[in-house]
N, C-alpha and C positions, 0 to 999 in steps of 0.2 A: 491454350496447349487447345485444337477445335474438337469438339465428338460428333459425328450429330447419327449418336443413336447403336451406333458400332462398336468398332477397338479406336479404340484411342491416335490420337495421328501425333507424335510430337515435332513440333517448331521449335529454335531462338529464336528470338529480337532480341534487339537492345531495348533500354529501359526507358528508352527520352521520352517525349507527351505526341510526339513528333512517331516516334516507330505505331506508338499505343497507337494513334488513334489511327492510321492506316493500317494496323490489324483490326482494329470494332468494324472496318470500315473491310475491308477484304472478306468480315466473317458475314457480311451485310445487312450492315448497320445494329443501333445497339436494342433494336425493340428482338423479345426470344433470348437476347443471352444473355445466359449465364457465368458469371465469375468467382472462383472464387482463390483466393489465395491464403497462403501462412502467414500468420500477424510473426514480422522479425525485426531487427534492426530499421530497415526502411522506414516501420511506420508506414502510418495512415495516410500519407499524401496520395498512393496509387486507389486509395478506396474514394477518397474527393475527389478526385480526377474524374474519376473510373463518374460516380454519381452523378456526376455533376454531366456527364456525359450522354443518360439516361443506361445508363450495362444496369444491371441487377449483380453486386457484388457480395463478396460474405467473406471474412474477414476468418479461418479460418482460426481453432485457439489447438496452439505444437503438440501441444502435452497431451492432448485426449485426443488425438488421432490414434487410430484402433492398431496392438502393432499382429503382425503376424507368429506364428507358433515358429522358429525354426530361422527366421527369416533371416538369412546374417550377411543380404548385400543389399550398399545401400548407392545409386548413383540419383544423380540429375535425372536422368529417364527413367527410373524408372520409380523414385517420387513420384516424377508427373503420373505417370498411365495412373499410381494409386492414388494419389492424393483426385483426380477426375471421375477414376471408379467407383470412391466412395462416396464423394458428393452426387452423383443421380444416384445413386443407392438412399440418401438423406439420412448416412450416419455418422456426419461428421454434428464438435460443436465451435458454433462461431464464439468470433470475440465483438465485444460490444462497442465500436468506435465511440472514443468523445468527441467532442464539441471540441473548435482551433481552444477557445476560447478556456474549457478544462484540461486542456490537454498543457497551455501555455503555465496555465497555476502549475498546472502537473512539476512540467519544468523547472521552474521556478524553485518549487518548493523542495525540489530532488537535490537542484544548488545549493538549496542550505544545508541539508543532508551530509551531504558530501562535505560543505564547509566544517560543522563539523566531529562528522570521524578526522575527517586535515588537522585540526583541533585536538582533536585527544589524540591524533601519532606524535602534535610536535612537543605536545605538553609532557608526555612520557619519553622523549627522546630527553629528553630538558634535563629532567627528573632524575632520565638511569646515570647521563650522563654524569651529574654532580656526585649520588650514588659511587660512581666508576672511583671519582676526585680523592673522595669521606669524604662529600660537606651532606651530613641527613640531617634533613627537618626532626625534632624534639621536640618544637612547641605546640606540638600540637598533632590529631592524625591525621582530615582532608587537609588533602592538599589544592591546592590555585582558588584559595582564600582572600581576603584582602591581605591577614597576615601571612601569609604563603611569600604568594604575589612579591610584598616588602622580605622576605628575609632571601629570596632567589635572588635578586637586584641587590643586595647587598655584596654577597659569594662571592671571591676574587679567586678563581685560578691561581695555582705556585706557576706551572707553565703557558709562557702566552698569546700560544697559535691556544694552546685546549683556552685560553683565557676569550683569545677570538671568534672558536668558531661556539663558546655557548653567546655572546652576542651574538653573533648573526642568526641564532636557531627562537633564539630574542627575541628579534627582528620583526621576524620570521613569526612568532606566536603574539604579535602585537597586527600584524602584516590581518590576520585572518578573524580578532578578533572585534580589528575595525568593521570588516565587512560583513562578519556575525549581525554585532549594532545597522551595522545602515539598513541590512537584510531583512532586521526585524522589524525595524519602522515602518519600509515600506512595506510592509506583508502586513502589521495593522493595520493602516494604509488604506489596502485593497480588502480588509475584509470589513472597512463600511462603505465601499460604494454600495451601487442597491445589487449588483448581479449575486453579488454571492452572505450582504447584512440580515434576508433573512433567515437564514439556513446553518449562518453564528450563531447566529441571538440564539438558536434553539440550541442547538449542541454545546457553548459553554457554560449554558444551565445546568448541564451535567459536570457530575467531579472528579473532577481528572482528568477534563478537556478543556484545553488553555487554547488560546483564540488560535496558535500558531496548529493545534490540534486535533481542530474544528478544518479551519483550513484543510488538510491535509490528508486527512477521511473525506469532507468534497470534491479534492483533486484526483483522486484514488479511486474512489468507489459513483465518483457521475452521480447520477435519479436512485434515488432507491430506491426509485417508486419501477424498474425497470427487473426488479424482485420480486413475487407476490406471496412471499414467504417469506419473515426474516431465517429457515430450514438453511431455503438456499442461498441466502447474505451468509452466513455463516459458511456455507460451506465452500464458498466459491472464495472467503476467506484463508481456507486450508482450515478452522481451530472444529471442525466435527471429525473424532474418532475414528480412525479409519478400526473394520470388522472382520472378520475371517468366524466364520458360522457358516457352520453344516449340517440338518438336519437338529437334534438336541443339542450339537454343542454351537458354544457364542463364546465371541472371543470382542473383544472391544483394544484399541491399542496406540499406541499414541498418535495424534492428527497426524493429519493426509498434510499440513504445510504445501496445499498447492495453493495456484492462486496468485494476489497479489501480496508478494513480503512488507510492501512501508507499511498499507495498510492493517495490517496484523502486526508489526510492533509497537503504530502509535495506541489499536487497541487494545494489547495486552499492555501495558504503558499505562493507559488510563483505569482499566480493573486493580490496579496493584491499589490506588489507593479508596479501593473501600472495602479496606479490613481494619482502615479505623471510623469508628463509632459515630453513628449519622447527625449533622448541627448541622445550624442555620449560620450561613455569609452576616457577624457584624456587619458588617460595611457591604455597599452595592444589592445587582436584586437581588428577590428572593429566586429559587430551583423553582422550574414550574411544577406543574402536580405528579407529570409522571415523571421529573427527576431524582420529586423529593419519594416519588414511592419504589423510584431504586434504586435508592442512595441506602432505604430499610430493609426493602428485599438484598440486595446485592450483599448488605454487611453482614444478616444474617448468611447466606448460602457460605459465604465463605469461613467462618467460624466454624457454622455446621460439617462443611469438611473438615478445614483442619481440627475439627475436634477426632472425626471419625478417625486422623488417620494418614490423611493423603497428605503427599508432599507440600511448598510452598506453591510452585508453579506446575504444579493438575489444580493447583484448587483458581488461584492467577487463569488460569484459560478456561476453567468452565467459567469463572464470572464475567469476562469476553465474552463468553457466548452469551451467556444472558442481559449480558449488558448489552451486542449489539439488538439482540430485538429489541430494547425500550430506543433504541435508538433511531430503529428501521423505522417503529410506534410511530417516534414527534415526529420522523421527516416525511412519511403519507398520511400523517395527518389521519392514526385508528384512532376511534374511539375507545375515549377509559377503559376499562376495565366495570367500573358500576355501571356503565352507560351500556354496555356490548349484554351485561344480565338485566337489566330492565329491557333491548328490545329483546334479548332470547325470549324473555316472560311475556 
């Protein structure tokens, strides 16, 4: 949408590379041209194409676009005019586009997450069908252990059609398990590649972070150096509390849950491990000094908040908020606390 200092002019073009190049040429070329568009299902292909053409392009965070109170009319034309007006005013927040390699790793890990959810759903279908036909597992409390899987395979339903459905569901479950095993082995190989190995090695030194979790955090967050302070990263992850304060009144509520939900889930899952007392591994590499410091600090923090009467979910998110600060310091090569005190002195 061209705008030369006056009112925005709206025009519709095709999204083909040829049409976009023709439109840029019509506007006088890439020099002095600034472009912005909302992040969406189209991804960053348009951003990469415009950047290669020399056009200054920004990708807007849709959830952070200001909304005027009482505005209840939404059309593509009105959205385009509002976007260019806010863009010129400099009040929009931008998304950091990932590199192609990081985006590819993100796609692969999200594929694994989809398979994990599909396996959970397939397991539930098997267990619920057996339950409907009166077959209840009583030899243990946990399902899909080796004993439970052997018990499931030994079950025979009276109705032949129901038994056929059970067999088909088990075949489907086996296929998902096989895909996950293959993908996990491939991700272990990827983690040893030079591009990711150094970051993965730093992250897995922390309790609760496996190779897959480390790859997931790298893929979702990208370059940790783009955050100047861990508070910015915590806010980006949506693990900072909401606040409604005015005058002498202060009220903090639930976490914002804005930003990247995949990285937030990985971080909170890792934070659960700090309820256990600090310990060094019997086998394997020693934790780094910062990782050991995190074990001591976060374990104390977990039980301090728990003994204060906080719910376990609230405590874990608070621990996750401090854990991301440790991870940010490790991956941005920040000096240790003792070194900072020496420099300050």
